[in-house]
ZAMARGU-4260 file (C-alpha; in steps of 0.2 Angstrom, whole numbers, plus 5000, padded with zeros to 4 digits):
<rodrens>
0) 4917/5026/4887 | 4920/5044/4882 | 4932/5054/4894 | 4917/5066/4898 | 4907/5051/4904
5) 4920/5042/4914 | 4915/5037/4932 | 4913/5051/4944 | 4906/5063/4930 | 4890/5073/4932
10) 4877/5067/4918 | 4859/5072/4914 | 4846/5058/4911 | 4827/5058/4914 | 4827/5077/4915
15) 4839/5078/4931 | 4857/5077/4935 | 4866/5061/4942 | 4883/5055/4947 | 4889/5042/4935
20) 4896/5027/4946 | 4908/5014/4942 | 4901/4997/4936 | 4906/4980/4930 | 4895/4980/4914
25) 4902/4991/4901 | 4884/4992/4893 | 4875/4998/4908 | 4876/5015/4916 | 4874/5016/4935
30) 4867/5033/4940 | 4865/5040/4958 | 4855/5056/4961 | 4866/5071/4966 | 4859/5070/4984
35) 4854/5052/4983 | 4860/5036/4991 | 4863/5018/4986 | 4844/5014/4987 | 4841/5028/4973
40) 4854/5021/4961 | 4846/5017/4944 | 4853/5007/4929 | 4851/5013/4911 | 4857/5002/4896
45) 4868/5011/4884 | 4861/5002/4869 | 4842/5004/4875 | 4837/5014/4859 | 4846/5001/4848
50) 4838/4986/4857 | 4820/4995/4856 | 4822/5001/4839 | 4817/5019/4842 | 4824/5034/4852
55) 4819/5038/4870 | 4826/5056/4873 | 4823/5056/4892 | 4833/5040/4893 | 4849/5047/4884
60) 4864/5049/4896 | 4873/5065/4892 | 4887/5075/4900 | 4881/5089/4912 | 4888/5100/4925
65) 4885/5102/4944 | 4872/5116/4946 | 4881/5131/4953 | 4874/5140/4969 | 4862/5154/4966
70) 4861/5170/4976 | 4842/5170/4976 | 4842/5163/4994 | 4856/5169/5005 | 4857/5161/5022
75) 4867/5164/5037 | 4882/5154/5043 | 4871/5141/5052 | 4862/5137/5037 | 4878/5134/5027
80) 4885/5123/5041 | 4869/5113/5040 | 4873/5110/5022 | 4890/5105/5026 | 4885/5093/5040
85) 4871/5086/5029 | 4883/5083/5014 | 4895/5074/5026 | 4882/5063/5033 | 4876/5058/5016
90) 4893/5051/5011 | 4893/5032/5011 | 4909/5029/5000 | 4921/5039/5010 | 4939/5043/5004
95) 4947/5036/5020 | 4956/5019/5018 | 4943/5009/5028 | 4927/5010/5018 | 4915/5001/5030
100) 4911/5015/5041 | 4901/5025/5029 | 4887/5012/5030 | 4890/5005/5048 | 4877/5012/5060
105) 4889/5010/5075 | 4905/5018/5078 | 4917/5003/5084 | 4929/5004/5098 | 4948/5004/5094
110) 4950/4985/5099 | 4935/4980/5088 | 4945/4985/5073 | 4959/4973/5076 | 4950/4958/5068
115) 4946/4969/5053 | 4965/4973/5050 | 4969/4955/5053 | 4956/4950/5040 | 4963/4962/5027
120) 4979/4952/5027 | 4971/4936/5022 | 4965/4930/5005 | 4953/4922/5007 | 4949/4928/5025
125) 4950/4913/5037 | 4948/4919/5054 | 4943/4913/5072 | 4938/4927/5084 | 4938/4920/5101
130) 4937/4936/5112 | 4929/4935/5129 | 4910/4934/5131 | 4902/4951/5129 | 4916/4961/5120
135) 4907/4963/5104 | 4912/4949/5092 | 4896/4952/5082 | 4902/4970/5078 | 4919/4963/5074
140) 4912/4951/5061 | 4900/4964/5054 | 4914/4976/5051 | 4924/4963/5041 | 4908/4959/5031
145) 4904/4977/5027 | 4922/4981/5022 | 4923/4966/5010 | 4906/4971/5003 | 4911/4989/5001
150) 4927/4984/4993 | 4917/4974/4980 | 4926/4958/4986 | 4910/4949/4990 | 4892/4951/4984
155) 4884/4937/4995 | 4886/4932/5013 | 4878/4919/5025 | 4877/4918/5044 | 4876/4901/5051
160) 4870/4901/5069 | 4860/4891/5081 | 4841/4893/5077 | 4838/4904/5093 | 4850/4917/5086
165) 4842/4919/5069 | 4832/4934/5073 | 4845/4943/5082 | 4858/4941/5068 | 4845/4947/5055
170) 4842/4962/5067 | 4861/4966/5069 | 4864/4964/5050 | 4851/4977/5046 | 4853/4989/5060
175) 4872/4989/5062 | 4879/4985/5045 | 4864/4990/5034 | 4864/4973/5026 | 4845/4967/5025
180) 4845/4948/5027 | 4832/4934/5025 | 4831/4920/5038 | 4832/4903/5030 | 4825/4888/5041
185) 4811/4876/5041 | 4797/4889/5044 | 4803/4901/5031 | 4809/4891/5016 | 4792/4889/5008
190) 4788/4908/5008 | 4806/4912/5002 | 4805/4899/4988 | 4789/4906/4981 | 4797/4923/4978
195) 4811/4915/4968 | 4813/4919/4949 | 4814/4903/4938 | 4830/4894/4938 | 4837/4903/4954
200) 4842/4895/4970 | 4838/4902/4987 | 4857/4905/4990 | 4859/4913/4973 | 4844/4925/4974
205) 4845/4932/4991 | 4862/4940/4994 | 4862/4941/5013 | 4856/4926/5023 | 4854/4920/5041
210) 4853/4901/5041 | 4849/4890/5055 | 4864/4878/5056 | 4854/4864/5063 | 4842/4865/5048
215) 4855/4866/5034 | 4866/4853/5041 | 4854/4839/5037 | 4857/4828/5021 | 4842/4835/5013
220) 4847/4853/5014 | 4866/4852/5015 | 4872/4849/4997 | 4861/4862/4989 | 4868/4875/5001
225) 4886/4869/4997 | 4882/4870/4978 | 4877/4888/4979 | 4886/4894/4995 | 4889/4913/4997
230) 4906/4920/4996 | 4908/4924/5014 | 4901/4913/5028 | 4900/4918/5047 | 4898/4904/5059
235) 4892/4910/5077 | 4894/4899/5092 | 4905/4888/5082 | 4911/4878/5097 | 4894/4869/5094
240) 4901/4863/5077 | 4918/4857/5084 | 4922/4839/5081 | 4913/4829/5095 | 4904/4814/5101
245) 4885/4819/5098 | 4877/4817/5081 | 4872/4835/5080 | 4890/4841/5083 | 4897/4828/5070
250) 4884/4834/5057 | 4888/4853/5060 | 4907/4849/5059 | 4905/4839/5043 | 4895/4854/5035
255) 4909/4867/5040 | 4923/4855/5034 | 4915/4854/5017 | 4912/4873/5017 | 4931/4876/5021
260) 4936/4865/5006 | 4931/4880/4994 | 4948/4888/4991 | 4941/4905/4989 | 4928/4905/5002
265) 4929/4918/5016 | 4926/4910/5033 | 4924/4919/5050 | 4921/4908/5065 | 4915/4916/5082
270) 4915/4909/5099 | 4920/4913/5117 | 4924/4895/5121 | 4934/4889/5106 | 4940/4872/5115
275) 4929/4869/5130 | 4943/4859/5138 | 4945/4847/5123 | 4962/4850/5113 | 4955/4839/5099
280) 4939/4849/5097 | 4949/4865/5097 | 4961/4858/5083 | 4946/4853/5073 | 4940/4872/5073
285) 4958/4877/5068 | 4958/4864/5054 | 4943/4874/5046 | 4955/4889/5044 | 4969/4878/5037
290) 4969/4859/5036 | 4987/4858/5043 | 4982/4867/5059 | 4972/4851/5064 | 4988/4842/5066
295) 4997/4855/5077 | 5000/4854/5095 | 4994/4871/5100 | 5001/4871/5117 | 5019/4867/5109
300) 5021/4877/5094 | 5037/4883/5087 | 5039/4901/5083 | 5035/4900/5064 | 5020/4890/5068
305) 5014/4902/5081 | 5016/4917/5069 | 5007/4908/5055 | 4992/4903/5067 | 4992/4921/5074
310) 4987/4927/5057 | 4971/4918/5058 | 4967/4918/5077 | 4963/4931/5090 | 4959/4928/5108
315) 4958/4943/5120 | 4952/4944/5138 | 4943/4959/5144 | 4957/4964/5155 | 4969/4964/5140
320) 4957/4974/5130 | 4955/4987/5144 | 4973/4989/5148 | 4980/4988/5130 | 4967/4994/5118
325) 4956/5007/5127 | 4959/5023/5135 | 4942/5024/5144 | 4931/5011/5153 | 4923/5000/5140
330) 4915/4987/5151 | 4904/4988/5166 | 4912/4983/5183 | 4905/4967/5189 | 4902/4965/5207
335) 4901/4947/5212 | 4894/4941/5229 | 4887/4926/5237 | 4870/4925/5246 | 4865/4910/5256
340) 4849/4903/5263 | 4846/4888/5275 | 4835/4873/5272 | 4818/4874/5281 | 4812/4858/5290
345) 4801/4852/5275 | 4815/4855/5263 | 4827/4845/5274 | 4815/4831/5275 | 4813/4831/5256
350) 4831/4832/5253 | 4836/4818/5266 | 4823/4806/5259 | 4829/4810/5241 | 4847/4808/5246
355) 4845/4791/5253 | 4835/4785/5238 | 4849/4792/5226 | 4863/4784/5237 | 4855/4767/5235
360) 4853/4770/5216 | 4871/4773/5215 | 4876/4759/5227 | 4865/4746/5218 | 4874/4750/5201
365) 4891/4743/5206 | 4889/4726/5199 | 4880/4732/5183 | 4888/4735/5166 | 4895/4752/5162
370) 4880/4758/5152 | 4867/4753/5165 | 4879/4761/5179 | 4878/4777/5170 | 4859/4776/5169
375) 4859/4775/5188 | 4872/4788/5191 | 4863/4801/5179 | 4846/4797/5187 | 4852/4800/5204
380) 4861/4816/5200 | 4846/4822/5190 | 4833/4818/5203 | 4844/4826/5217 | 4847/4842/5207
385) 4828/4844/5203 | 4824/4842/5222 | 4836/4855/5227 | 4831/4867/5213 | 4812/4868/5218
390) 4798/4857/5224 | 4790/4861/5207 | 4805/4853/5198 | 4805/4838/5209 | 4786/4835/5206
395) 4789/4838/5187 | 4802/4824/5187 | 4793/4812/5199 | 4775/4815/5192 | 4781/4812/5174
400) 4789/4795/5180 | 4774/4790/5190 | 4760/4793/5177 | 4769/4786/5162 | 4774/4769/5155
405) 4792/4764/5157 | 4801/4767/5141 | 4813/4754/5144 | 4831/4753/5138 | 4835/4760/5121
410) 4838/4748/5108 | 4854/4745/5099 | 4849/4754/5083 | 4845/4770/5093 | 4861/4768/5103
415) 4864/4773/5121 | 4854/4788/5127 | 4865/4802/5134 | 4856/4810/5149 | 4870/4823/5151
420) 4860/4837/5144 | 4846/4835/5156 | 4857/4836/5171 | 4873/4844/5166 | 4876/4860/5156
425) 4887/4856/5141 | 4895/4870/5132 | 4893/4863/5114 | 4874/4866/5115 | 4861/4874/5126
430) 4856/4862/5140 | 4839/4854/5140 | 4828/4863/5153 | 4815/4850/5156 | 4816/4839/5171
435) 4825/4823/5168 | 4811/4811/5171 | 4817/4800/5156 | 4832/4795/5166 | 4821/4788/5180
440) 4811/4779/5167 | 4826/4770/5160 | 4830/4763/5178 | 4816/4750/5175 | 4825/4741/5161
445) 4842/4740/5172 | 4834/4732/5187 | 4815/4727/5183 | 4814/4717/5199 | 4815/4732/5210
450) 4805/4744/5200 | 4789/4742/5211 | 4798/4746/5227 | 4806/4761/5219 | 4789/4767/5212
455) 4783/4767/5230 | 4798/4777/5236 | 4796/4790/5222 | 4778/4792/5227 | 4784/4796/5245
460) 4796/4809/5238 | 4782/4817/5228 | 4771/4818/5244 | 4785/4827/5253 | 4787/4839/5238
465) 4769/4844/5238 | 4770/4846/5257 | 4784/4858/5255 | 4776/4868/5241 | 4760/4870/5251
470) 4769/4874/5268 | 4774/4891/5263 | 4791/4887/5270 | 4802/4887/5255 | 4816/4897/5262
475) 4826/4897/5245 | 4811/4906/5237 | 4808/4918/5252 | 4827/4923/5253 | 4828/4925/5234
480) 4813/4937/5235 | 4822/4947/5249 | 4837/4949/5238 | 4827/4954/5222 | 4817/4967/5232
485) 4834/4975/5238 | 4841/4975/5220 | 4826/4983/5213 | 4826/4996/5227 | 4844/5000/5222
490) 4839/5003/5204 | 4845/4986/5197 | 4835/4976/5185 | 4839/4957/5188 | 4838/4941/5179
495) 4835/4925/5189 | 4843/4910/5181 | 4835/4893/5184 | 4839/4876/5178 | 4822/4869/5175
500) 4806/4875/5167 | 4796/4870/5182 | 4807/4880/5193 | 4807/4896/5182 | 4788/4895/5181
505) 4786/4892/5200 | 4798/4906/5205 | 4790/4919/5193 | 4773/4915/5199 | 4777/4917/5217
510) 4788/4932/5214 | 4774/4941/5205 | 4763/4938/5221 | 4776/4945/5233 | 4781/4960/5222
515) 4764/4968/5224 | 4768/4971/5242 | 4786/4978/5240 | 4781/4996/5238 | 4791/4998/5222
520) 4777/5001/5210 | 4770/4989/5197 | 4785/4976/5195 | 4785/4967/5179 | 4789/4948/5181
525) 4792/4938/5165 | 4796/4920/5164 | 4804/4913/5148 | 4809/4895/5145 | 4813/4882/5132
530) 4794/4879/5130 | 4792/4897/5123 | 4797/4899/5104 | 4812/4910/5099 | 4801/4924/5091
535) 4789/4924/5106 | 4803/4926/5118 | 4809/4941/5109 | 4791/4948/5107 | 4789/4946/5126
540) 4805/4955/5130 | 4801/4969/5119 | 4784/4971/5128 | 4793/4976/5144 | 4792/4994/5149
545) 4809/5002/5151 | 4802/5014/5164 | 4796/5001/5176 | 4805/4989/5188 | 4807/4972/5180
550) 4812/4954/5184 | 4816/4941/5171 | 4815/4923/5176 | 4824/4912/5163 | 4831/4895/5160
555) 4847/4893/5150 | 4838/4894/5134 | 4842/4913/5135 | 4860/4911/5142 | 4870/4911/5125
560) 4871/4924/5112 | 4856/4934/5117 | 4858/4952/5121 | 4849/4957/5137 | 4860/4972/5143
565) 4848/4985/5137 | 4835/4980/5150 | 4844/4971/5164 | 4859/4975/5175 | 4860/4960/5187
570) 4859/4941/5188 | 4855/4929/5202 | 4859/4911/5200 | 4844/4903/5208 | 4851/4886/5203
575) 4870/4885/5202 | 4875/4879/5185 | 4886/4863/5186 | 4897/4870/5173 | 4906/4887/5176
580) 4906/4890/5157 | 4887/4892/5159 | 4890/4903/5173 | 4900/4915/5163 | 4888/4914/5148
585) 4873/4919/5160 | 4882/4933/5167 | 4888/4939/5150 | 4870/4943/5145 | 4871/4958/5156
590) 4890/4961/5158 | 4895/4965/5140 | 4899/4979/5128 | 4884/4990/5126 | 4879/4989/5145
595) 4873/5006/5150 | 4876/5004/5169 | 4893/5006/5175 | 4890/4992/5188 | 4882/4975/5186
600) 4878/4963/5200 | 4882/4944/5199 | 4874/4934/5214 | 4878/4916/5217 | 4864/4910/5227
605) 4866/4893/5237 | 4861/4884/5252 | 4873/4886/5267 | 4868/4868/5272 | 4864/4861/5255
610) 4877/4847/5251 | 4873/4847/5233 | 4877/4866/5231 | 4892/4862/5242 | 4899/4849/5231
615) 4896/4860/5215 | 4905/4875/5224 | 4920/4864/5229 | 4922/4854/5213 | 4918/4868/5200
620) 4913/4886/5205 | 4927/4890/5218 | 4940/4883/5206 | 4934/4893/5192 | 4935/4908/5203
625) 4953/4905/5207 | 4957/4904/5188 | 4947/4919/5184 | 4956/4930/5197 | 4973/4925/5191
630) 4970/4925/5173 | 4957/4939/5171 | 4945/4927/5162 | 4937/4911/5163 | 4944/4894/5157
635) 4932/4881/5151 | 4932/4866/5162 | 4938/4849/5156 | 4922/4842/5148 | 4926/4824/5149
640) 4909/4818/5155 | 4915/4803/5164 | 4929/4812/5174 | 4916/4825/5179 | 4903/4813/5183
645) 4915/4803/5194 | 4921/4819/5203 | 4903/4824/5207 | 4898/4806/5212 | 4913/4804/5223
650) 4909/4821/5232 | 4891/4818/5234 | 4890/4799/5238 | 4906/4789/5239 | 4914/4799/5253
655) 4899/4806/5263 | 4893/4795/5278 | 4877/4804/5279 | 4866/4817/5270 | 4869/4830/5283
660) 4888/4831/5282 | 4894/4847/5274 | 4909/4848/5262 | 4922/4854/5274 | 4935/4840/5271
665) 4950/4837/5260 | 4948/4833/5242 | 4948/4815/5237 | 4958/4808/5222 | 4944/4810/5210
670) 4942/4828/5213 | 4961/4831/5214 | 4963/4822/5197 | 4949/4833/5189 | 4957/4849/5196
675) 4974/4844/5190 | 4967/4842/5172 | 4959/4859/5174 | 4976/4867/5180 | 4984/4860/5164
680) 4970/4869/5154 | 4973/4885/5163 | 4992/4885/5159 | 4988/4881/5141 | 4976/4896/5141
685) 4988/4908/5148 | 5000/4903/5134 | 4987/4905/5121 | 4981/4921/5127 | 4998/4929/5128
690) 5002/4922/5110 | 4986/4927/5101 | 4981/4943/5110 | 4987/4952/5094 | 4999/4964/5103
695) 5008/4966/5086 | 4994/4978/5081 | 4998/4995/5089 | 4982/5002/5097 | 4988/5020/5092
700) 4990/5015/5074 | 4972/5008/5074 | 4966/5023/5083 | 4973/5034/5069 | 4963/5025/5056
705) 4947/5028/5066 | 4952/5047/5067 | 4955/5048/5049 | 4938/5041/5045 | 4930/5053/5057
710) 4938/5068/5048 | 4930/5062/5031 | 4913/5056/5037 | 4910/5066/5053 | 4913/5061/5071
715) 4899/5056/5082 | 4898/5074/5089 | 4894/5080/5071 | 4878/5070/5071 | 4873/5078/5088
720) 4876/5096/5081 | 4867/5092/5065 | 4851/5085/5073 | 4850/5098/5087 | 4852/5112/5075
725) 4841/5105/5062 | 4827/5101/5074 | 4828/5119/5082 | 4827/5127/5065 | 4812/5116/5060
730) 4803/5122/5075 | 4804/5106/5084 | 4806/5107/5103 | 4820/5097/5111 | 4822/5096/5130
735) 4838/5090/5138 | 4836/5078/5152 | 4840/5087/5168 | 4848/5071/5176 | 4857/5065/5161
740) 4864/5078/5148 | 4866/5065/5135 | 4847/5062/5133 | 4836/5073/5124 | 4817/5072/5122
745) 4810/5077/5106 | 4792/5084/5108 | 4781/5077/5094 | 4768/5091/5094 | 4754/5084/5082
750) 4751/5100/5073 | 4769/5103/5069 | 4771/5085/5066 | 4758/5086/5052 | 4768/5101/5044
755) 4784/5091/5042 | 4789/5084/5025 | 4782/5067/5022 | 4799/5059/5021 | 4804/5065/5038
760) 4788/5062/5046 | 4789/5043/5041 | 4805/5040/5050 | 4798/5048/5067 | 4788/5039/5080
765) 4769/5042/5078 | 4764/5054/5092 | 4755/5046/5106 | 4749/5056/5121 | 4752/5049/5139
770) 4738/5057/5148 | 4738/5076/5145 | 4757/5077/5142 | 4763/5079/5124 | 4771/5064/5116
775) 4790/5063/5116 | 4804/5053/5108 | 4819/5051/5119 | 4836/5051/5109 | 4854/5051/5113
780) 4870/5053/5103 | 4881/5042/5114 | 4883/5023/5114 | 4879/5013/5124 | 4863/5023/5125
785) 4856/5028/5142 | 4840/5017/5146 | 4825/5022/5137 | 4834/5033/5124 | 4836/5028/5106
790) 4854/5030/5099 | 4855/5041/5084 | 4871/5037/5073 | 4875/5044/5056 | 4865/5029/5048
795) 4850/5030/5059 | 4834/5032/5048 | 4830/5049/5055 | 4847/5056/5053 | 4850/5049/5036
800) 4833/5055/5029 | 4835/5072/5037 | 4852/5074/5029 | 4847/5068/5012 | 4832/5079/5012
805) 4840/5095/5017 | 4854/5092/5004 | 4842/5088/4990 | 4831/5103/4993 | 4846/5114/4994
810) 4852/5107/4977 | 4835/5109/4970 | 4835/5127/4975 | 4819/5125/4986 | 4826/5124/5003
815) 4815/5122/5018 | 4811/5138/5027 | 4812/5140/5046 | 4796/5146/5055 | 4804/5164/5054
820) 4805/5162/5035 | 4824/5160/5033 | 4832/5146/5023 | 4834/5131/5035 | 4849/5125/5024
825) 4857/5136/5011 | 4871/5135/4998 | 4875/5153/4999 | 4879/5163/5015 | 4886/5180/5021
830) 4890/5187/5038 | 4899/5201/5046 | 4912/5195/5058 | 4927/5200/5068 | 4935/5183/5064
835) 4943/5190/5048 | 4951/5207/5044 | 4949/5206/5025 | 4934/5199/5014 | 4936/5180/5015
840) 4927/5167/5004 | 4925/5149/5010 | 4921/5136/4997 | 4911/5120/5002 | 4917/5107/4990
845) 4911/5089/4987 | 4926/5079/4980 | 4925/5063/4971 | 4940/5051/4969 | 4942/5036/4958
850) 4951/5022/4968 | 4960/5010/4957 | 4963/4994/4966 | 4976/4980/4962 | 4970/4964/4954
855) 4964/4951/4967 | 4976/4936/4970 | 4975/4925/4954 | 4965/4939/4944 | 4972/4950/4929
860) 4960/4965/4930 | 4959/4979/4943 | 4943/4987/4949 | 4937/5005/4951 | 4928/5012/4966
865) 4921/5029/4970 | 4927/5038/4985 | 4921/5055/4991 | 4924/5068/5004 | 4918/5086/5009
870) 4931/5099/5009 | 4932/5117/5014 | 4944/5128/5005 | 4946/5147/5007 | 4954/5163/5001
875) 4955/5181/5006 | 4956/5197/4996 | 4973/5205/4998 | 4972/5216/4983 | 4962/5221/4968
880) 4969/5208/4956 | 4965/5189/4955 | 4983/5185/4958 | 4982/5194/4975 | 4971/5181/4982
885) 4978/5173/4998 | 4974/5155/5001 | 4971/5150/5018 | 4978/5133/5025 | 4964/5120/5025
890) 4963/5118/5044 | 4961/5137/5045 | 4948/5138/5032 | 4938/5124/5041 | 4940/5132/5058
895) 4933/5148/5051 | 4919/5139/5043 | 4914/5130/5059 | 4917/5144/5071 | 4915/5161/5064
900) 4901/5170/5072 | 4891/5186/5066 | 4895/5202/5076 | 4883/5213/5066 | 4869/5212/5054
905) 4870/5213/5035 | 4855/5220/5025 | 4848/5207/5013 | 4852/5217/4998 | 4870/5218/5003
910) 4871/5200/5007 | 4866/5196/4989 | 4878/5208/4982 | 4893/5200/4992 | 4888/5183/4986
915) 4885/5188/4967 | 4902/5196/4967 | 4911/5181/4974 | 4901/5169/4962 | 4906/5181/4947
920) 4924/5179/4953 | 4922/5160/4952 | 4916/5162/4934 | 4898/5158/4937 | 4890/5175/4932
925) 4895/5189/4920 | 4907/5190/4906 | 4920/5201/4913 | 4938/5196/4907 | 4945/5199/4925
930) 4932/5187/4932 | 4937/5174/4919 | 4956/5176/4923 | 4951/5174/4942 | 4941/5159/4939
935) 4955/5151/4930 | 4968/5155/4944 | 4955/5149/4957 | 4951/5133/4947 | 4970/5129/4945
940) 4973/5132/4964 | 4959/5120/4968 | 4965/5107/4956 | 4982/5108/4964 | 4975/5106/4981
945) 4965/5091/4977 | 4979/5083/4968 | 4989/5085/4984 | 4975/5079/4994 | 4973/5064/4983
950) 4992/5060/4986 | 4989/5061/5004 | 4974/5049/5004 | 4983/5037/4992 | 4997/5036/5004
955) 4985/5032/5018 | 4977/5018/5008 | 4994/5011/5004 | 5000/5013/5022 | 4985/5003/5028
960) 4988/4990/5014 | 5006/4989/5019 | 5002/4986/5037 | 4991/4972/5033 | 5002/4964/5020
965) 4992/4968/5004 | 5002/4971/4988 | 5001/4989/4981 | 5006/4988/4963 | 4992/4996/4953
970) 4984/5005/4968 | 4980/5024/4964 | 4968/5037/4969 | 4964/5052/4957 | 4952/5066/4960
975) 4938/5068/4947 | 4939/5086/4942 | 4930/5098/4944 | 4923/5095/4961 | 4905/5100/4965
980) 4903/5117/4972 | 4890/5114/4985 | 4890/5132/4993 | 4900/5147/4997 | 4901/5157/5013
985) 4907/5175/5012 | 4914/5183/5028 | 4915/5202/5028 | 4926/5210/5041 | 4917/5221/5054
990) 4924/5239/5052 | 4930/5245/5069 | 4926/5263/5072
</rodrens>
């Protein structure tokens, strides 16, 4: 390629100027408009005329120059600063060492950069991120994906996740990382395949994919995916794919094991519960990172093993993040409290009758084989749990049994049915939220001789449940309603967690009736359960009005991976989970990074005289509390089903002489053994957390990388300044919220709205009046955003479109005018000010650098990337000759550009003369030899400054790569000269009389 047309050059094609971008095909030009973005890049074949057999003059790519500023429209300092802000905010390939930030729509916290820096040490990237629930593992993974993409190390990626998280991942990829994705699962495959070009696979054609792991793990879909698997795979909630006993777990793990065999495949695993109390399951996940890790005893590593594993594994508590990584509060304060109720007389009658029936079930199983014993045990626990959940759940279990034919015992081909998911909340998958009627049905096959008598007993229990439901004496429901009313009155928006669908629907219906009389306005009550599809759940949540009080009643179908912190600030556990891991997941829906409220409430709700709750509190919840207080996080319980089953059975049936006795007695051996196992896990967790909290990475060094990036791309405050100033000069009305200075209301006046340019109008909400009031759009520039306000970051469509449009119109010489007739944004400006004592000129430059990267491991060719930044240089006139120009330190020039204020008016004619004179000095007008000499001197000084700046940036790139262990040979960063002169601002000193 000719020197004049090397990457970074300005070229002309199709009657306009472009920036020539680096590319991998030497026969294809990649062209980006001067004020364009990635979406505007076009490809032009260098041999197009030869291929067509005739010349296309408009398609010819020729050398060109950046158009110089014109003095025809001279603005003020504000219009020049808007140009500067717009230019910075349109940068995507920033010159700072971390490239992902130019296209990320969120500004990450310091601690969220640690996994990214870890990933840059690895080739391929093999990383297990096991930070606490709610700290932002999704953002951490997206940062890595975006960085690898922008370094051109990957050109395809897939997210494997449970089906209920597909839409959320699609949303996060598009809105946070600007990586639009397609969802691949049973309901979308046919449509996606119809769009494929001939001979292309789904996984080849769509570069960014979100795939249901349960769809792709099957034999029918698995091998096609493995054949064309993307270069980077992110696996969310990976604990569900650890080696386990269930068929689903085994299939998921087999898929990931085959994925991991690809020697160059990048693999990022995400989970808050990496081992769920099972060392072998934890090792099976580590084995995906490196096969030898599967054989290591993680609780007994020698130092070299620990160092090697620490390269691939990060696990931090919130306490560690807050104390070590962050200078300000990141997470809300969780206020946990216990609230109790007492059983009413109808409730106690139902419980006692059910308890006696269940105790007989357990007792009658002593002489049966182990598999039939488990049928009895799970049936007893399931029925007892339904009855204590709600009369509706009791009826759901009993009615299904009484009005259906017995299914009998499963045959040998089907294997033994595991009733665990219907009763107990496992960690490897979301629990089944239907009532466990099937466990009752299976009893008939274990003891058919007594089935008729049991059916009569069950009918009596159903009668008592109906009486309770009709009596209006459900104290559990009434006490819950009191607590919720109090929470709403305090400004909290609660989620009510229920175990079963029937309970959730019953509670929501009854709460909606009562809420009408609370005097709190129109309270929204929404019930969501496993019977509602994933897309419909999201649609119903999106329909909630943020300015009205609301209650969400949900089962655990929403307790994992779903972000609910934007609408809810409290949780109430209507049914205590029988797994503290699930308790943490539930509370993590609101107590997480991005929560606007400084305080969230977590209420454990249980019966003071309810023996079932008492057993769960004693065996599980209180022990989990002790561990959390000592460690600062939760420790997964030992999920050995038999051990847990025996501990609960012992506490509920084997040691209790009557149904009314409470749990105020010493632990028996079963419970002691269970707690002893848990204690061992706690010690192991303490060891792991201390070893893998990544304290070797220094927060101050990570923070420095963030600040360096801000200098190039613009800090969050720059977005605020730009939007507020641009809107004001466009004539748009912005009103600051009196109660919250971080919130602004943009008035969408219809007449003015219609006068805006089409591109800007399309990214604004459509004006909708509420009564006689003008429509408004509530916005904020801080994250987490206050309730009801939309966060505007540098990549928000409105910010990006506004910045690109203003830059484009300025470069085209047709800038927008303010309602007063002044240029909204201008390339030339002049003002009289006391900030200088001599005539001073500030140059606004866009600088392009070519970043040469070393060959990848095993490769023999380097790659070239484009990097850009906006700089302000300045000089003052100290004499009549060009050699007398005095150059300002860069920080002084930038300070003047940002802060100089006019102290007197300059007539329009004089402004033009000032600008014309400085442009002539720069060599852009006239033929005076002195001007030519000055232009040469100025150009030489600019080149020297940019060469020095390139050296500084190159060293920053090398420092980052040294820190993460990358090799440096062949890395260089060179400025492409000359830079683009975006604009000039002339400062004339005010004459003091």
